[in-house]
mmJSON file of the N, C-alpha and C atoms, coordinates in Angstrom:
{"data_MODEL":{"atom_site":{
"group_PDB":["ATOM","ATOM","ATOM","ATOM","ATOM","ATOM","ATOM","ATOM","ATOM","ATOM","ATOM","ATOM","ATOM","ATOM","ATOM","ATOM","ATOM","ATOM","ATOM","ATOM","ATOM","ATOM","ATOM","ATOM","ATOM","ATOM","ATOM","ATOM","ATOM","ATOM","ATOM","ATOM","ATOM","ATOM","ATOM","ATOM","ATOM","ATOM","ATOM","ATOM","ATOM","ATOM","ATOM","ATOM","ATOM","ATOM","ATOM","ATOM","ATOM","ATOM","ATOM","ATOM","ATOM","ATOM","ATOM","ATOM","ATOM","ATOM","ATOM","ATOM","ATOM","ATOM","ATOM","ATOM","ATOM","ATOM","ATOM","ATOM","ATOM","ATOM","ATOM","ATOM","ATOM","ATOM","ATOM","ATOM","ATOM","ATOM","ATOM","ATOM","ATOM","ATOM","ATOM","ATOM","ATOM","ATOM","ATOM","ATOM","ATOM","ATOM","ATOM","ATOM","ATOM","ATOM","ATOM","ATOM","ATOM","ATOM","ATOM","ATOM","ATOM","ATOM","ATOM","ATOM","ATOM","ATOM","ATOM","ATOM","ATOM","ATOM","ATOM","ATOM","ATOM","ATOM","ATOM","ATOM","ATOM","ATOM","ATOM","ATOM","ATOM","ATOM","ATOM","ATOM","ATOM","ATOM","ATOM","ATOM","ATOM","ATOM","ATOM","ATOM","ATOM","ATOM","ATOM","ATOM","ATOM","ATOM","ATOM","ATOM","ATOM","ATOM","ATOM","ATOM","ATOM","ATOM","ATOM","ATOM","ATOM","ATOM","ATOM","ATOM","ATOM","ATOM","ATOM","ATOM","ATOM","ATOM","ATOM","ATOM","ATOM","ATOM","ATOM","ATOM","ATOM","ATOM","ATOM","ATOM"],
"id":[1,2,3,4,5,6,7,8,9,10,11,12,13,14,15,16,17,18,19,20,21,22,23,24,25,26,27,28,29,30,31,32,33,34,35,36,37,38,39,40,41,42,43,44,45,46,47,48,49,50,51,52,53,54,55,56,57,58,59,60,61,62,63,64,65,66,67,68,69,70,71,72,73,74,75,76,77,78,79,80,81,82,83,84,85,86,87,88,89,90,91,92,93,94,95,96,97,98,99,100,101,102,103,104,105,106,107,108,109,110,111,112,113,114,115,116,117,118,119,120,121,122,123,124,125,126,127,128,129,130,131,132,133,134,135,136,137,138,139,140,141,142,143,144,145,146,147,148,149,150,151,152,153,154,155,156,157,158,159,160,161,162,163,164,165,166,167,168],
"type_symbol":["N","C","C","N","C","C","N","C","C","N","C","C","N","C","C","N","C","C","N","C","C","N","C","C","N","C","C","N","C","C","N","C","C","N","C","C","N","C","C","N","C","C","N","C","C","N","C","C","N","C","C","N","C","C","N","C","C","N","C","C","N","C","C","N","C","C","N","C","C","N","C","C","N","C","C","N","C","C","N","C","C","N","C","C","N","C","C","N","C","C","N","C","C","N","C","C","N","C","C","N","C","C","N","C","C","N","C","C","N","C","C","N","C","C","N","C","C","N","C","C","N","C","C","N","C","C","N","C","C","N","C","C","N","C","C","N","C","C","N","C","C","N","C","C","N","C","C","N","C","C","N","C","C","N","C","C","N","C","C","N","C","C","N","C","C","N","C","C"],
"label_atom_id":["N","CA","C","N","CA","C","N","CA","C","N","CA","C","N","CA","C","N","CA","C","N","CA","C","N","CA","C","N","CA","C","N","CA","C","N","CA","C","N","CA","C","N","CA","C","N","CA","C","N","CA","C","N","CA","C","N","CA","C","N","CA","C","N","CA","C","N","CA","C","N","CA","C","N","CA","C","N","CA","C","N","CA","C","N","CA","C","N","CA","C","N","CA","C","N","CA","C","N","CA","C","N","CA","C","N","CA","C","N","CA","C","N","CA","C","N","CA","C","N","CA","C","N","CA","C","N","CA","C","N","CA","C","N","CA","C","N","CA","C","N","CA","C","N","CA","C","N","CA","C","N","CA","C","N","CA","C","N","CA","C","N","CA","C","N","CA","C","N","CA","C","N","CA","C","N","CA","C","N","CA","C","N","CA","C","N","CA","C","N","CA","C","N","CA","C"],
"label_alt_id":[null,null,null,null,null,null,null,null,null,null,null,null,null,null,null,null,null,null,null,null,null,null,null,null,null,null,null,null,null,null,null,null,null,null,null,null,null,null,null,null,null,null,null,null,null,null,null,null,null,null,null,null,null,null,null,null,null,null,null,null,null,null,null,null,null,null,null,null,null,null,null,null,null,null,null,null,null,null,null,null,null,null,null,null,null,null,null,null,null,null,null,null,null,null,null,null,null,null,null,null,null,null,null,null,null,null,null,null,null,null,null,null,null,null,null,null,null,null,null,null,null,null,null,null,null,null,null,null,null,null,null,null,null,null,null,null,null,null,null,null,null,null,null,null,null,null,null,null,null,null,null,null,null,null,null,null,null,null,null,null,null,null,null,null,null,null,null,null],
"label_comp_id":["MET","MET","MET","GLU","GLU","GLU","VAL","VAL","VAL","LYS","LYS","LYS","GLU","GLU","GLU","MET","MET","MET","ALA","ALA","ALA","LYS","LYS","LYS","ASN","ASN","ASN","THR","THR","THR","GLY","GLY","GLY","ARG","ARG","ARG","GLY","GLY","GLY","HIS","HIS","HIS","ARG","ARG","ARG","VAL","VAL","VAL","GLY","GLY","GLY","ALA","ALA","ALA","VAL","VAL","VAL","LYS","LYS","LYS","SER","SER","SER","ARG","ARG","ARG","SER","SER","SER","GLU","GLU","GLU","PHE","PHE","PHE","LYS","LYS","LYS","ARG","ARG","ARG","GLY","GLY","GLY","THR","THR","THR","THR","THR","THR","TRP","TRP","TRP","PHE","PHE","PHE","LYS","LYS","LYS","ARG","ARG","ARG","ASP","ASP","ASP","THR","THR","THR","GLY","GLY","GLY","THR","THR","THR","GLY","GLY","GLY","ARG","ARG","ARG","ILE","ILE","ILE","LEU","LEU","LEU","ASN","ASN","ASN","GLY","GLY","GLY","SER","SER","SER","PRO","PRO","PRO","ASN","ASN","ASN","GLN","GLN","GLN","HIS","HIS","HIS","LYS","LYS","LYS","GLY","GLY","GLY","VAL","VAL","VAL","ARG","ARG","ARG","ASN","ASN","ASN","GLU","GLU","GLU","LYS","LYS","LYS"],
"label_asym_id":["A","A","A","A","A","A","A","A","A","A","A","A","A","A","A","A","A","A","A","A","A","A","A","A","A","A","A","A","A","A","A","A","A","A","A","A","A","A","A","A","A","A","A","A","A","A","A","A","A","A","A","A","A","A","A","A","A","A","A","A","A","A","A","A","A","A","A","A","A","A","A","A","A","A","A","A","A","A","A","A","A","A","A","A","A","A","A","A","A","A","A","A","A","A","A","A","A","A","A","A","A","A","A","A","A","A","A","A","A","A","A","A","A","A","A","A","A","A","A","A","A","A","A","A","A","A","A","A","A","A","A","A","A","A","A","A","A","A","A","A","A","A","A","A","A","A","A","A","A","A","A","A","A","A","A","A","A","A","A","A","A","A","A","A","A","A","A","A"],
"label_entity_id":["1","1","1","1","1","1","1","1","1","1","1","1","1","1","1","1","1","1","1","1","1","1","1","1","1","1","1","1","1","1","1","1","1","1","1","1","1","1","1","1","1","1","1","1","1","1","1","1","1","1","1","1","1","1","1","1","1","1","1","1","1","1","1","1","1","1","1","1","1","1","1","1","1","1","1","1","1","1","1","1","1","1","1","1","1","1","1","1","1","1","1","1","1","1","1","1","1","1","1","1","1","1","1","1","1","1","1","1","1","1","1","1","1","1","1","1","1","1","1","1","1","1","1","1","1","1","1","1","1","1","1","1","1","1","1","1","1","1","1","1","1","1","1","1","1","1","1","1","1","1","1","1","1","1","1","1","1","1","1","1","1","1","1","1","1","1","1","1"],
"label_seq_id":[1,1,1,2,2,2,3,3,3,4,4,4,5,5,5,6,6,6,7,7,7,8,8,8,9,9,9,10,10,10,11,11,11,12,12,12,13,13,13,14,14,14,15,15,15,16,16,16,17,17,17,18,18,18,19,19,19,20,20,20,21,21,21,22,22,22,23,23,23,24,24,24,25,25,25,26,26,26,27,27,27,28,28,28,29,29,29,30,30,30,31,31,31,32,32,32,33,33,33,34,34,34,35,35,35,36,36,36,37,37,37,38,38,38,39,39,39,40,40,40,41,41,41,42,42,42,43,43,43,44,44,44,45,45,45,46,46,46,47,47,47,48,48,48,49,49,49,50,50,50,51,51,51,52,52,52,53,53,53,54,54,54,55,55,55,56,56,56],
"pdbx_PDB_ins_code":[null,null,null,null,null,null,null,null,null,null,null,null,null,null,null,null,null,null,null,null,null,null,null,null,null,null,null,null,null,null,null,null,null,null,null,null,null,null,null,null,null,null,null,null,null,null,null,null,null,null,null,null,null,null,null,null,null,null,null,null,null,null,null,null,null,null,null,null,null,null,null,null,null,null,null,null,null,null,null,null,null,null,null,null,null,null,null,null,null,null,null,null,null,null,null,null,null,null,null,null,null,null,null,null,null,null,null,null,null,null,null,null,null,null,null,null,null,null,null,null,null,null,null,null,null,null,null,null,null,null,null,null,null,null,null,null,null,null,null,null,null,null,null,null,null,null,null,null,null,null,null,null,null,null,null,null,null,null,null,null,null,null,null,null,null,null,null,null],
"Cartn_x":[-45.723,-44.852,-43.504,-42.443,-41.099,-40.53,-39.992,-39.374,-37.887,-37.377,-35.963,-35.219,-34.035,-33.19,-32.631,-32.765,-32.264,-30.977,-30.319,-29.098,-29.437,-28.479,-28.673,-28.226,-29.066,-28.695,-27.856,-26.783,-25.906,-26.235,-26.951,-27.217,-26.07,-25.041,-23.872,-23.721,-24.805,-24.769,-24.367,-24.316,-23.995,-24.679,-24.684,-25.292,-24.216,-24.545,-23.68,-24.313,-23.616,-24.148,-24.906,-25.125,-25.834,-27.335,-28.113,-29.559,-29.843,-30.512,-30.759,-31.968,-31.945,-33.037,-33.267,-32.234,-32.347,-31.115,-31.304,-30.196,-30.584,-29.612,-29.916,-29.179,-29.755,-29.154,-29.415,-28.626,-28.725,-29.238,-30.235,-30.755,-30.697,-29.861,-29.694,-29.038,-29.729,-29.19,-29.882,-30.762,-31.557,-31.128,-30.992,-30.714,-32.037,-32.312,-33.54,-33.221,-34.022,-33.858,-34.845,-34.355,-35.164,-35.215,-36.383,-36.529,-35.991,-34.949,-34.325,-35.199,-36.131,-37.012,-38.07,-38.671,-39.755,-39.319,-38.213,-37.765,-38.478,-39.331,-40.125,-39.277,-39.47,-38.763,-39.485,-38.725,-39.306,-39.207,-38.081,-37.83,-36.83,-36.932,-35.957,-35.398,-34.111,-33.461,-32.327,-32.049,-30.899,-29.562,-29.57,-28.363,-28.461,-27.313,-27.314,-27.94,-28.572,-29.156,-28.063,-28.071,-27.018,-27.19,-26.104,-26.103,-26.735,-27.097,-27.747,-26.722,-26.653,-25.651,-26.048,-25.032,-25.249,-25.383,-26.228,-26.338,-25.267,-24.813,-23.793,-24.452],
"Cartn_y":[-41.429,-41.003,-40.597,-41.167,-40.872,-39.691,-38.717,-37.561,-37.835,-37.704,-37.955,-36.633,-36.607,-35.422,-35.282,-34.109,-33.861,-33.049,-32.868,-32.071,-30.616,-29.913,-28.503,-27.595,-26.634,-25.633,-24.562,-24.125,-23.115,-21.719,-21.606,-20.302,-19.826,-20.662,-20.304,-21.224,-21.804,-22.621,-24.067,-24.535,-25.941,-26.399,-27.699,-28.286,-28.852,-28.974,-29.665,-31.023,-32.086,-33.436,-33.882,-35.175,-35.754,-35.768,-35.712,-35.854,-37.34,-37.712,-39.123,-39.635,-40.904,-41.605,-41.108,-40.551,-40.086,-40.515,-40.78,-41.043,-40.46,-40.355,-39.824,-40.613,-40.586,-41.256,-40.411,-40.639,-39.838,-40.688,-40.183,-40.793,-39.726,-39.944,-38.932,-37.696,-36.564,-35.316,-34.912,-35.761,-35.422,-36.237,-35.572,-36.225,-36.434,-37.665,-37.989,-38.317,-37.77,-38.043,-39.13,-40.127,-41.277,-41.416,-41.805,-42.167,-43.586,-43.781,-45.102,-46.101,-45.643,-46.556,-47.185,-46.388,-46.873,-47.105,-46.498,-46.594,-45.629,-44.792,-43.852,-42.673,-42.248,-41.09,-39.835,-38.91,-37.724,-36.483,-36.338,-35.081,-35.298,-34.509,-34.528,-33.138,-33.051,-31.762,-31.887,-30.824,-30.887,-30.855,-30.413,-30.349,-31.355,-31.723,-32.627,-31.948,-32.757,-32.252,-32.161,-31.119,-30.908,-31.853,-32.489,-33.323,-34.691,-35.088,-36.376,-37.33,-38.555,-39.507,-40.04,-40.387,-40.94,-42.447,-43.006,-44.458,-44.935,-46.144,-46.716,-47.425],
"Cartn_z":[20.022,18.937,19.517,18.97,19.443,18.662,19.373,18.735,18.592,17.36,17.105,17.029,17.617,17.562,16.155,15.578,14.232,14.313,13.185,13.123,13.427,13.955,14.316,13.175,12.811,11.817,12.501,11.834,12.42,11.934,10.808,10.221,9.337,9.167,8.355,7.149,6.68,5.471,5.673,6.934,7.186,8.461,8.692,9.877,10.784,12.062,13.011,13.254,12.869,13.023,11.791,11.72,10.577,10.839,9.774,9.875,10.045,11.132,11.418,10.641,10.334,9.637,8.216,7.595,6.215,5.436,4.155,3.245,1.895,0.997,-0.328,-1.394,-2.587,-3.733,-4.966,-6.005,-7.222,-8.373,-9.089,-10.312,-11.397,-12.391,-13.434,-12.855,-12.929,-12.379,-11.088,-10.548,-9.365,-8.157,-7.007,-5.725,-5.009,-4.557,-3.842,-2.395,-1.474,-0.043,0.352,1.137,1.509,3.027,3.555,4.964,5.109,5.925,6.025,6.767,7.573,8.296,7.408,6.537,5.682,4.242,3.821,2.436,1.51,2.067,1.287,0.808,-0.437,-0.975,-0.5,0.093,0.704,-0.172,-0.894,-1.559,-2.685,-3.731,-4.814,-5.014,-5.383,-5.54,-6.557,-7.315,-8.225,-7.48,-6.218,-5.394,-4.256,-3.68,-2.542,-1.331,-0.464,0.772,1.828,2.628,3.626,4.807,5.204,6.401,6.243,5.022,4.789,4.178,4.71,4.208,2.84,2.052,0.712,0.784,-0.07,-0.203,-1.165,-0.966,-1.86,-3.013],
"occupancy":[1.0,1.0,1.0,1.0,1.0,1.0,1.0,1.0,1.0,1.0,1.0,1.0,1.0,1.0,1.0,1.0,1.0,1.0,1.0,1.0,1.0,1.0,1.0,1.0,1.0,1.0,1.0,1.0,1.0,1.0,1.0,1.0,1.0,1.0,1.0,1.0,1.0,1.0,1.0,1.0,1.0,1.0,1.0,1.0,1.0,1.0,1.0,1.0,1.0,1.0,1.0,1.0,1.0,1.0,1.0,1.0,1.0,1.0,1.0,1.0,1.0,1.0,1.0,1.0,1.0,1.0,1.0,1.0,1.0,1.0,1.0,1.0,1.0,1.0,1.0,1.0,1.0,1.0,1.0,1.0,1.0,1.0,1.0,1.0,1.0,1.0,1.0,1.0,1.0,1.0,1.0,1.0,1.0,1.0,1.0,1.0,1.0,1.0,1.0,1.0,1.0,1.0,1.0,1.0,1.0,1.0,1.0,1.0,1.0,1.0,1.0,1.0,1.0,1.0,1.0,1.0,1.0,1.0,1.0,1.0,1.0,1.0,1.0,1.0,1.0,1.0,1.0,1.0,1.0,1.0,1.0,1.0,1.0,1.0,1.0,1.0,1.0,1.0,1.0,1.0,1.0,1.0,1.0,1.0,1.0,1.0,1.0,1.0,1.0,1.0,1.0,1.0,1.0,1.0,1.0,1.0,1.0,1.0,1.0,1.0,1.0,1.0,1.0,1.0,1.0,1.0,1.0,1.0],
"B_iso_or_equiv":[0.0,0.0,0.0,0.0,0.0,0.0,0.0,0.0,0.0,0.0,0.0,0.0,0.0,0.0,0.0,0.0,0.0,0.0,0.0,0.0,0.0,0.0,0.0,0.0,0.0,0.0,0.0,0.0,0.0,0.0,0.0,0.0,0.0,0.0,0.0,0.0,0.0,0.0,0.0,0.0,0.0,0.0,0.0,0.0,0.0,0.0,0.0,0.0,0.0,0.0,0.0,0.0,0.0,0.0,0.0,0.0,0.0,0.0,0.0,0.0,0.0,0.0,0.0,0.0,0.0,0.0,0.0,0.0,0.0,0.0,0.0,0.0,0.0,0.0,0.0,0.0,0.0,0.0,0.0,0.0,0.0,0.0,0.0,0.0,0.0,0.0,0.0,0.0,0.0,0.0,0.0,0.0,0.0,0.0,0.0,0.0,0.0,0.0,0.0,0.0,0.0,0.0,0.0,0.0,0.0,0.0,0.0,0.0,0.0,0.0,0.0,0.0,0.0,0.0,0.0,0.0,0.0,0.0,0.0,0.0,0.0,0.0,0.0,0.0,0.0,0.0,0.0,0.0,0.0,0.0,0.0,0.0,0.0,0.0,0.0,0.0,0.0,0.0,0.0,0.0,0.0,0.0,0.0,0.0,0.0,0.0,0.0,0.0,0.0,0.0,0.0,0.0,0.0,0.0,0.0,0.0,0.0,0.0,0.0,0.0,0.0,0.0,0.0,0.0,0.0,0.0,0.0,0.0],
"pdbx_formal_charge":[null,null,null,null,null,null,null,null,null,null,null,null,null,null,null,null,null,null,null,null,null,null,null,null,null,null,null,null,null,null,null,null,null,null,null,null,null,null,null,null,null,null,null,null,null,null,null,null,null,null,null,null,null,null,null,null,null,null,null,null,null,null,null,null,null,null,null,null,null,null,null,null,null,null,null,null,null,null,null,null,null,null,null,null,null,null,null,null,null,null,null,null,null,null,null,null,null,null,null,null,null,null,null,null,null,null,null,null,null,null,null,null,null,null,null,null,null,null,null,null,null,null,null,null,null,null,null,null,null,null,null,null,null,null,null,null,null,null,null,null,null,null,null,null,null,null,null,null,null,null,null,null,null,null,null,null,null,null,null,null,null,null,null,null,null,null,null,null],
"auth_seq_id":[1,1,1,2,2,2,3,3,3,4,4,4,5,5,5,6,6,6,7,7,7,8,8,8,9,9,9,10,10,10,11,11,11,12,12,12,13,13,13,14,14,14,15,15,15,16,16,16,17,17,17,18,18,18,19,19,19,20,20,20,21,21,21,22,22,22,23,23,23,24,24,24,25,25,25,26,26,26,27,27,27,28,28,28,29,29,29,30,30,30,31,31,31,32,32,32,33,33,33,34,34,34,35,35,35,36,36,36,37,37,37,38,38,38,39,39,39,40,40,40,41,41,41,42,42,42,43,43,43,44,44,44,45,45,45,46,46,46,47,47,47,48,48,48,49,49,49,50,50,50,51,51,51,52,52,52,53,53,53,54,54,54,55,55,55,56,56,56],
"auth_comp_id":["MET","MET","MET","GLU","GLU","GLU","VAL","VAL","VAL","LYS","LYS","LYS","GLU","GLU","GLU","MET","MET","MET","ALA","ALA","ALA","LYS","LYS","LYS","ASN","ASN","ASN","THR","THR","THR","GLY","GLY","GLY","ARG","ARG","ARG","GLY","GLY","GLY","HIS","HIS","HIS","ARG","ARG","ARG","VAL","VAL","VAL","GLY","GLY","GLY","ALA","ALA","ALA","VAL","VAL","VAL","LYS","LYS","LYS","SER","SER","SER","ARG","ARG","ARG","SER","SER","SER","GLU","GLU","GLU","PHE","PHE","PHE","LYS","LYS","LYS","ARG","ARG","ARG","GLY","GLY","GLY","THR","THR","THR","THR","THR","THR","TRP","TRP","TRP","PHE","PHE","PHE","LYS","LYS","LYS","ARG","ARG","ARG","ASP","ASP","ASP","THR","THR","THR","GLY","GLY","GLY","THR","THR","THR","GLY","GLY","GLY","ARG","ARG","ARG","ILE","ILE","ILE","LEU","LEU","LEU","ASN","ASN","ASN","GLY","GLY","GLY","SER","SER","SER","PRO","PRO","PRO","ASN","ASN","ASN","GLN","GLN","GLN","HIS","HIS","HIS","LYS","LYS","LYS","GLY","GLY","GLY","VAL","VAL","VAL","ARG","ARG","ARG","ASN","ASN","ASN","GLU","GLU","GLU","LYS","LYS","LYS"],
"auth_asym_id":["A","A","A","A","A","A","A","A","A","A","A","A","A","A","A","A","A","A","A","A","A","A","A","A","A","A","A","A","A","A","A","A","A","A","A","A","A","A","A","A","A","A","A","A","A","A","A","A","A","A","A","A","A","A","A","A","A","A","A","A","A","A","A","A","A","A","A","A","A","A","A","A","A","A","A","A","A","A","A","A","A","A","A","A","A","A","A","A","A","A","A","A","A","A","A","A","A","A","A","A","A","A","A","A","A","A","A","A","A","A","A","A","A","A","A","A","A","A","A","A","A","A","A","A","A","A","A","A","A","A","A","A","A","A","A","A","A","A","A","A","A","A","A","A","A","A","A","A","A","A","A","A","A","A","A","A","A","A","A","A","A","A","A","A","A","A","A","A"],
"auth_atom_id":["N","CA","C","N","CA","C","N","CA","C","N","CA","C","N","CA","C","N","CA","C","N","CA","C","N","CA","C","N","CA","C","N","CA","C","N","CA","C","N","CA","C","N","CA","C","N","CA","C","N","CA","C","N","CA","C","N","CA","C","N","CA","C","N","CA","C","N","CA","C","N","CA","C","N","CA","C","N","CA","C","N","CA","C","N","CA","C","N","CA","C","N","CA","C","N","CA","C","N","CA","C","N","CA","C","N","CA","C","N","CA","C","N","CA","C","N","CA","C","N","CA","C","N","CA","C","N","CA","C","N","CA","C","N","CA","C","N","CA","C","N","CA","C","N","CA","C","N","CA","C","N","CA","C","N","CA","C","N","CA","C","N","CA","C","N","CA","C","N","CA","C","N","CA","C","N","CA","C","N","CA","C","N","CA","C","N","CA","C","N","CA","C","N","CA","C"],
"pdbx_PDB_model_num":[1,1,1,1,1,1,1,1,1,1,1,1,1,1,1,1,1,1,1,1,1,1,1,1,1,1,1,1,1,1,1,1,1,1,1,1,1,1,1,1,1,1,1,1,1,1,1,1,1,1,1,1,1,1,1,1,1,1,1,1,1,1,1,1,1,1,1,1,1,1,1,1,1,1,1,1,1,1,1,1,1,1,1,1,1,1,1,1,1,1,1,1,1,1,1,1,1,1,1,1,1,1,1,1,1,1,1,1,1,1,1,1,1,1,1,1,1,1,1,1,1,1,1,1,1,1,1,1,1,1,1,1,1,1,1,1,1,1,1,1,1,1,1,1,1,1,1,1,1,1,1,1,1,1,1,1,1,1,1,1,1,1,1,1,1,1,1,1]
}}}
C-alpha cells in the first residue's frame, strides 16, 4: 500500500498545499468530494472542502 502525502493543516482555518487525489463538484446546493483515482464519491457538504480542487 502506497502512502500519499496529504496537505498540511495549519490550525488557522486553512491548509498549506492542495489535497492530492481529490476533486469536488457541486450538484444543487451540495458540494461532493471525489477520489480522482477511482471516481468514487467520498463526502458531501453544504460548504466547499478546504484545499480540494474543483472539477470543471
